[in-house]
N, C-alpha and C positions, 0 to 999 in steps of 0.2 A: 435709504434702504439699499442693502447690498444686492447687486445684480449678478447674474451668471447662473451656471448650473448649480443645482442643489440636490442633496441626497435626502431621501425620505424613506421611512419604514412604516409599514402598515401592519396591523394586527390581523388575526384570523377573521375577525368580524368585518374587516375592511376599513376600520377607523384607525387614525394615527395611534401608534403605540405610545408615543409621548409627544406632547406639544413642543414645538420649537426644534424638533429633530430634523432640521433642515440646515445642512452645512453649506455655506457659500464657498464652494471649493476654490473659486478663483481668487479668493482673498485669504487662502490658507496654503501652507506648504506642508506636505506629508513626507516624512522620512521613515523608512523601515530599515532597521539595523540588524544584521545577522552575519555570523562567520560563514554562513553557507550561501551567501549571495555569489553566484557564479562558481561556487566551490562545493561540489557534492561530497558530503560526509555522511549524512543520514536522511531522515525523513523530513527535516525542516527545509531542506532543498526542494523537496516535492511540494511542500506547503507554499513556499514563496513562488516557485516557478508556475504552479497551476493557478495561483490566485492573481498573478501579475496582470493578466489581460482584463479581468473584471475590475481590478483596482485602477488600472491605467485608463480604461474606458470612462470610469467615474471621475477621476481626478485630472486626467489630461496631462498637461505639461507641468503640473505642480506635484507630481509624484516621483520620488527618488528612492533608490535602494542604496544602502551603504554596506560595503563588504571589504574583505582583504584582497590585495593584489597578488596574483600568481601569474607569472609570465605565460605559462602554457595556457591557462584558462583565458587570459586576456587575448591571446592570439586566435584561439579557436571559438570563443563565445561572445566576444565584445567587439562592436564596431565603434572605434573611437570617433568622437566629434567634439565640437566646442559647445559648452553650455549656453543655452538661450537665456536662462534665468540670471538676472544681474547679480542677485545675492549669492548664488552658488558660484558664479564665475569669480566674483571678488574674494569669496572665501578661499577658493582654490589658489588664486594668485597670492594671497597673503601667506598661505601655508607653504607654497612652493618657494617663495622668497626666503623662508626660514630653513630651507634645506629638506623639507618633506617632499615626497613624490606622490602626488595625487593624480589619479587618472579618471577620465570621464568618458562616457560613451553610452551606446544603447546595447542592452543585453539581447542577444539574438535568440529570443524565445517568443512565444505568442504574446502579443501586446507590446513588445519592444520597449520595455521600461528603461528610464535613465538609470545608470549606475554610477556611483562614486566609489572608487577603489583606492585604499591606502596601502602603500608599500611598507610593510612592517619592518623589514630589514634596514631600510634607509633611515629609520628613526630610532633604531635600537640604542643609539648612543645616549638617548634621553632617559633610559630605563630607570637608573638610580634616582634621578630627580622626580620622575613620575611616581615611583614607589613611595617617596616621601609625601607627595601630594595626596596619594590615595590613603596613606596612613593618617594624614591630617583630616581627610574628609570623613573617614568612617572607622579609623582605628584598626584596620585589617592589614597585616603584614604578609608579604608574599615571598616564600623562600626562593633563593637563587636557582636551586636545582630543578624547580618545576618549570620547565621551558614553556609548556602550554599555557600555564597561568601567566607567565611573563609576557608571552605574545598577546594574550587577551588584554593585559593591562596597557600595552602599547596601542593596541587597536582601540580600546576604550578611550584612552587619552587623546588619540587623534580624532576620534568621533566627537568628543566633548569640545575640543578645540575648533573643529569644523563647524559645529552647531553654534558656538559662540560667534564666530565670524559671520555666519548666515544671519543670526538674529540682529547683529549690529547693522546689517545692510538690508534688512527685510522690508523696509519702507512701509511699515504698518501692517504687514501680513503676519498672521499668527502661525506659529510652527507647532506641528504635532510630530513627536518622535516615538516610534514603537520599536522596542528592543526585544529580540527573541533569544531566550535562554541566557544562562549565566555568562557565556562567552562574550556576549555583547553588553552585559549588565554594568561593567565598570564605567562605560560611557554615560550610563544613566546616573550612577552615583555621583560622578564628578560634575555632571551638568546640574544636578540639584544642589550639590555643595556650593557651586559657584553662582547659584540663584539665577540661572539662565531663564529668560521668559519663554519657556516652551512647555507644552502639555505632554506628559510622558505616559506611556503604556508599557508594562512589562508582561511578556507572555512566556510562561514556562510550558514546555512540551513534555517534560518529565522531570521530576525532582532528582537532583544529583545523588543524594543519599538513598532515595528510594530504589534507584536502579542497583546500587551496590548491595543493599540489604536483600533484595529479591534474588540476586545472583548467588547469595549465600544460603539459599534454601531455607529461609526463615519464614515462619507463618506471619507474613508481613501485615496483611490487611486486618487480621484479628488481634494484632498487637500494636496497632498504631498509637494508641494512647499510653503505651507502657514503655516506649523507647526513651533512653537517655540520649537525646540527639547529639549533644556535644561529645559525649563519650564514644558513640558509634562512629561519628565522623573522625574523631581523633585516632581511633584504633585503625581506621582505614587510610590514615595519612592524607585525608582530603579536607581537613578542618578549614584551611584557608579558602579553599574553593567553596565550601559550604557557606562560609561567612560572606564571600563575594556574592553568592546567589541570594542569600537571605537579605543582605543589605540592598540589593537591587529590588527585591520584592517590596521592602518597606519604604524605599525612597520613591517608588512610582506613584503617580497620581491614581492610576488604575492598574489593578493586577488581574490578569486573565490567565486561564488555562484551557486546555483543549477538550476536556471531558468532565463529566460529573464525578467519575471515580478518581480522577487526578485532582479534582478540587478538594475532595475529602483528604487525600494524601497530602496535598500542599498545606492544608489548614493545620495538620499535625506536624509536618516536617519543617515548614517555613514560618509557622505561627502567624499566618494571615489568611483570612478567608477570601478567595477570589471574588472580585466584583462582578465579573462576567465570564461565562463559559463560551468559548469561541470554537465550535467544532471545526474540524478540518474537512475541506471539500476537494473536489476535483473539477477539472474543466471537461464537462460532459459534452460529447459530440454525438449527435444522433445520425443514423444512416437514413438516406432518403428512402431506401427500400425497407419495409417494415421489419422483415426478418433476415436482413443481411448478416446480422451477428450469428444466426444459426448456420448460414452457409459458411461463414468463416470457421465456425467450430468444426464442421465436417472437413474442411480443407486442411486445417492445421492438425486435426486429430490423425489424418492419414499420414502426415509427416512424422508424428510421434510413433505411429504404428510401424513405420519403416525402421526407426531406431530400435524399437523393441524386437523386431524380427532379427536384426543383427545381434543385439545384445544377448538374446536367448536362443541363438542358433544351436541346433542339436537338442534343445529342450523345449522347442516350440510346439508342445502338445496341447495347447489351449487355444480356444477360438478367439481371435482378436476382435471379432464383431460382438463378442460377449465379454469383453475386457473393459474395465473402468480404469481411468487414469486419475490418480489423486496426487496432490503435491503439497509440500510445505516449503516456504521460501523466506529468506530474511537473514539478518545477522546470525552468526553461529553463537547464540546464547542458549545452551542446551535446555536449561530449566525455564528461563524467562520466556522463551518462545514456545514452550510446551512440547518440545521434541521428545521429552521423557515420557509424558503421558500418552503422546501419540503412538510411540513405538509399543508401549504396553497394550494399548487398545488394539493395535494391529495384530499382536499375538493372539488376543482373545477373538478378534474378528476371524482370523485364520482358522481357529478352532471351530467357530460356529459354521463357517462355510464348509469346512470338511465334514463336520458332523451331519449337516443337512444334505451332503453330497451335491453341493451347488455346482452348476456349470458356469458360474460367474467367476472370473479371475480379476483380481485387483492388483494393479501395478502402481507402486507408490514411489514418487520422486522426492528426494530431499535436496533442495537447491540452497545450500548453505556454504558459503566460501570458507575454506580452511587451507592450511599450509600443505602444499603438495610438491612432489618432484616433477611429475609429468603425467601424461595419460597412461592408463593401464594398458599394457601390451595386449592382454586378452580382449579388452574392450575394443581396441583398434582392429584387432584381427576379426572380431565379430562383424564389424561394419564392412571390412574388406571381403569377407566370405559372402555376406549378403549381396554386395555389389557384383561379385563374381557370378553368383547364382542368377542374378537379374540379367546380366549380360549373356549368360549361357541360354537362359530361357528366351531372351529376345532374339538371339541368333537362330535358335531352333524354330521359333515362331515364324521368322522370315522364310526359312527354308521350307517349313511345312506349308506356309501360305502359298508360296510360289508353286509347289507341286499340286496343291489342291486347286489353285487357279487354272493351271494348265489342264488338269483332268476335267474340270467343269467346262472349259472351252471345247474340249473334244467330245463333250456330251457324256462323259463317264463319271460314275461315282468311284473315286479312287479307293483302292484297297489300302487299309491301314498299314499292312505289312510292306507295301511298296513305298508308302510315304516315309516311313521310318525304317531306315536300313540299319545294319548291324553297327556301323560307326556311330549313328545317332544314339542307339541304345547304350553303347559304351560311354559316350559323353555324358549322358544322363546319369548313369550309374556312378561315374567318377564325381559328378556334381553332388550326388547324394552322399557318397563316402566322405566328401570334403566337409560335410556338415556334422560329422561325428565328433564328439568331444568327450573326453574322459572326466573333465572337471565340471563343477557346477558353474552356472553363470555368475560372474563376480557381483558383489553387492556394492562395489564402488567403481566409478569410472576412472579414477586417478590413483596414483601411488601416494598414499598418505605419509607424511613425514613422521607423525606420531601415531602410527597405526595401532600400537598396543594400548595406548592410553586414550585414544579418541573416544569421546563419550557415546557417539552414535554407534560406532563399530563395536564398542564394548557391550552396549546394550543388545545389539543384534546377535552377538555371540551368546549372550545370556539367555535370550528368548528363543534362539535357534531358528531365526528366519534367514535361511541360507539359500533361498531360491530353489529348494528341492522340487522335484516333479509333483509331489503330492501336495505341496503348499498351494493354497488358493490365493495367498497374498505374497507378492514378489516385491522386493525392496531394491532401490537403486539410489545410492548416494552420489550426487554430482557436486563435488566440493568447489564449485566455481560458478560465478555468475554466467548466465546464458549469453551467447553471442551468435549472430548470424554467420560469423566467419569460423566457427568451431568445426573441426573435422569430424566430431562425434555427433553432436546434436545441433546442426546449423539453424538455430531459431533464436529470434529475439524473445525477451521475456513476455512481451504482450502476445506474441504469436503462440508461445508455449501455453500461456494461461488460457487463451481461447480454445486450444485443442484439448485441454483437460476437462474432466467431468466435475471435479470437486476440489476446492482449495481447503486445506485443513490448517487452522491457526489457533490451537488451544492454548494461547499464551497465558502465563501467570502474571506477567508485568507488561502491559501494552497500553500506554496512556491514550493512544488513539487506535492505530492499526490500519495502515494504508493498504496492506496486502488484501484483506477481505473486502475493503472498499473498492479496490481496483477490480476484483473479481465481480462484484455487484454491477459495476458500470459496464463490464463486458458481458453480462448475462450468465455468469458462471456461479452456481451455488457455492457457499462457503460455510465453514465451521469457525465460530469465534467463541468468546467466553464473556461472562458478565463481569470480568475484571479488565476488559478492554473497553476503551472509550467507544469504539465502533459498536460493540455488542450492546452496551448500555443505551446508546443512541437508537439502535434499532428496536430494542425493547420498549423504548418510550414512544416510538413512532409507528410501530407495526403491531397490530393486535395478535396475529399469528405468524411470527417470523419464519417458522419452519415451512409453512405453506408457500412462502415467497423465497425459499432456498437459503434462509439464514438460520443455521443451527447454532443455538447459543448454549454452551456447556456451563453449568453452574460450578465454578471453582471457588466461589466466595463462601458459600454456606454449606458445602458438602465436603466430605473427606476426600482425599486424593483417590482412594479406591472407588468411591461412589462416582466421582467425576469421571474416572476412567471407564466405569461401566456405562455411564450415560453416553460418553463419546462412542463407545463400542456399539451401543444400540442405534445411535444416529447413523454410523457407518453401515451397520447391518441393514437398517431400514432403507438406506440409500441404495444398497446393492439389490434389494428386493423390488425396487421400482421397475416398471416396464419402460421401454423406450419412449412410448407415448407420454408417460407421466414425467419423464425427465425433460421432454420438450416443453410440456406445459409449465413445469417448474422454472425452466430457464427463461421462458417468456415473462413470467412473473418477476423473476429476479431482476431482469433488465429494466423493468418498469420502475423499480425502486431507485434508479439512477438519478431521477429528478430530486430526490431527497438529498443527494450528495453534491448537487451542483453549487458552485460558488455564487451563482446568481442569487441563490437563496441564503446560503450559509454566510456569505459576505456581509449580510446585514448585522450579524453579531459584532463583527469588527467595526462597522459604522457606529454602533451604539457605544462600544468601548471608547472610540476616539472622541465622540461627542461628550461622553461622561468625563473624559480627561480634560477637555476644554472647559467644561463647566466648573471643574475643581481648580484648574490652573488660572482661569480668568473668570471668576464668578460674576464680575460686574458686566461682562460683555456676552457671556454665553450662559444661559440659564436652562437647566434641565429639570423638568417636572419630576417629582418623586414618584414615578410610576415604574412599572416592570419593564425589563428589556424585552426584545422580541422573543416570543415563545410559541411553542406549539403544544403546550400543555392542554390535554383534553382532546387533541386530535391524534388519531391513529389510522393507519391503513386498515380497513376492515378485513375480517377473515373472509377469504374468497368463498362465495356460495357454492361454487362448483367443486367437484371432487378432482383429484385427491387432496384432502386437507393436509395430510401428512402421510408419508409412506408407511410408517409403522402402524398407523391406525387403520389403514385401508388394505392391508395385504395379509395373505396367509402366512403361517410361520415358516414355510419353506421358501427359499429364494428361487426355487426352480419354477419355470413357467408351466402352466397347465391349461387345459381347455377351459376350466372354470375361470381362470385368470383372464384368458383371452376374451371370454364372453363379457366379463366385468369391464375390460378395457373398451369393448364396443359400446357398452352402456354409458361409460364415462364420456366417450366421444359425442354421444347424443346429448348428454347433459352439459357438456362444456362448450360454451360459446365464447371464443376468445375475443371476438370483436366487442361483444357486450361487456365482458369483464375488463378489457383494456380501457374502454371508454370510461367505465366507472372509476377505475384507478386514476386515469388522467384527470377526471373532474375532482377526485378526492384531494389530489395534491395541488393542481394548478389553480383551482378556484380560490382556495384559502391563501395561497402564497403569492398570488398575482404574478405568476410567471407568464411567459408569452402564450397567448391564446392559441389553442390548436383547433382549427375548424372541424366541425363534425362532418362526417362523410363516410362513404363506404370504404372500409379498409380491406385490403386483400387478405383473405384467410391464409394462414400458413399451410404449407404442404407437409408431406412426410419427409423428415430428415433422419438419416441414420444417425444413431447415437454411438 
């Protein structure tokens, strides 16, 4: 009997999901292969980085990540060391003797996993020979002009070579290799063609052709069974890449994808039904104080308010305490990310708020990187004016305070005319005059290179959201990722998200969707769609997602106009919520974070790996023909307390009223957060066997300004 740590998975009933789902990890080697190991390109980097600690804790010294070598990344992210594992060390020595440059170390992230990095450039002289090997393996040719595909072939060839050397010296240990996306897939194809004794898993996070088709504004999901796949790939000059991806899918022992909606897509695009759906998770960290995330919201919201004061100087005729901050962030894919439908819904929301004479103002940030020259001069001036006014007010306060202090010491109540002399009045008048501006506040913080053809700016011109005084919806395009060193908005992305009220991600093509998931973990409500993996996941797990701050727009079975109207109603309903209702909703949203923890979602990866072992080595690893880990039939219940949803519990007018305040007092009496939170904790932690949370008196939350 093999000894050592073992991995086991249990079902909701508490019984094993499958017999023999116990992997003797000390007798296995696990390799995860991705182009985004230590190399941030997109969302796969987040998947691997956040999952590393959970996987490293389970597999210990037998877990390795394989990726490309880049000098800058190596110097800033990796601590070089010598491999302890004999098979890995001998494999590296063999490759280095043949002129390859293979690096080993610990990736300086949570969990500190081992990484094996290949220098692509040092092995480029083998490219023609490896192209021939790949042609013989699967009949796919790679054109010389596609540098990215050529780099992926070199990377895959080095991976297959390395895995062969490892298996030659594994001393009886079985090897599992999981490949992420088509960029790593060539290594899988070559490994199978050479009949290496390894169990393989291929994970697609988005199909290559699917992303291209959706970007072309095609009714993708309703036409899945009608596409001529070869023709579509050929017309877009990605046929060889598509063939590389499809070959990887069909060569793998186990094929997985990240969501149910992508599984449907993959079945049509890649002609294989995924064996396991492996949802993406996050490394969830809980605060010791129950409502610390609410305090962080207040703190970071104040910093966003400071930026808004400067950006809208001279037009700051709205109450910042009644202003909601919304945002959309991600790659600049105008249609795929839903920026088109979001802007249209903002136009309709602006009409509704003006029609009802609402005192609520909505400031919307578009955090989507684009080509720019530099910061907008008018935007920089706004922040300078704000700082100058702050310095003036601070100096006046010091002077005023000293005179007041001296008067009180003398036992006198100072005369206001004596405290403020004529010079002080002049200074204040000059400060007021400095805030006058003839132009409207800019809709972008940077000078755009393609201003006239930029999709977001062109749509803003069409719908007329120019930040006029009468507009209740204000728009700010920030075409650059956020940074704490920025002179405009000195905040990291996480800080910015915590300071906002709602994240809006009405994507048309989003295989998973980390942005709304990150909002959920931070206790910020978000808008997603039933075409995103995250949205489908929440529909499956939460009976009333809206009550928990997850608004799901139907973009699959409704027309674009109906979807836009639905999004508008979600936004309008959110604007009608009272401050108390938003606090309650944020508390509920944050409690959903356990659903997205890798401690739970990592079990799907465990099942995929065991399934691959049972198919690669059926005589040594047997998997009973039962279902993978599932939560079918389990859902977070609809909260019994109010408000179930803003649109259903509010009057038609977004303005506050005495009746509404009375209703809020009734809601306070009926809403017992301690009771509801304990019920939610039991709902998820009991069936999923996460760490037990002892019962006890929890501190009730106080009032937090929203």
